[in-house]
Every structure is written in structure tokens, then in C-alpha cells.
C-alpha positions, -999 to 999 in steps of 0.1 A, spaced: 0 0 0 11 35 -8 10 64 17 -5 94 -1 -8 116 30 24 136 25 16 141 -12 -19 153 -5 -10 176 23 19 191 4 -2 198 -28 -31 213 -8 -8 235 12 12 246 -19 -20 257 -36 -34 275 -6 -2 292 4 8 304 -31 17 341 -25 -10 364 -40 -35 336 -49 -57 337 -18 -37 361 4 -2 377 5 18 383 37 33 410 36 13 429 10 25 459 -10 3 484 9 -10 464 39 3 436 61 -22 411 46 -37 415 11 -63 392 -3 -65 380 -40 -42 406 -55 -24 381 -78 10 398 -72 40 387 -52 73 399 -39 105 383 -27 97 389 9 62 373 6 77 343 -11 101 338 18 73 343 44 50 319 26 78 293 23 84 295 61 47 291 68 45 262 43 75 244 59 60 249 94 26 235 84 41 205 65 63 197 95 33 200 118 10 177 97 36 151 86 60 149 115 41 160 146 6 147 137 17 119 114 -11 122 88 -14 91 66 -37 82 37 -36 47 23 -52 39 -10 -58 4 -23 
């Protein structure tokens, strides 16, 4: 059996935490901007740190597993 938990969690978090798609931290004019479809180097770094923290939380600390088949 294959463990699809890490793949599913990583893809969902990647889509949700893409800078500028749903929100951007920090924004160009405010701390948080929603749906502006723009990005900056600082926001890429901030979103990468948030992504790493959430992936580590879900996969290492909570141990999310999904078995198919």
C-alpha cells in the first residue's frame, strides 16, 4: 500500500499558500492583502516558512497518513 498523506497535504498547502492567490503576507500596501495576484521576494520567503512549518506539523508531529488500495 502507498502512503499518499504527504503528497496530498503538500499539494493542498502549496495551492493554498501560493503568494498572491488567496492572500499575501506582507502585502505591498498592507500587512495582509487578499487576492491581488501579485507577489514579492519577501512574501515568497514568508509563505515558504509558513509552508515548511505546516508541513512539518502535519507530517512529523501529527503523522497524517492516507492509504489507497
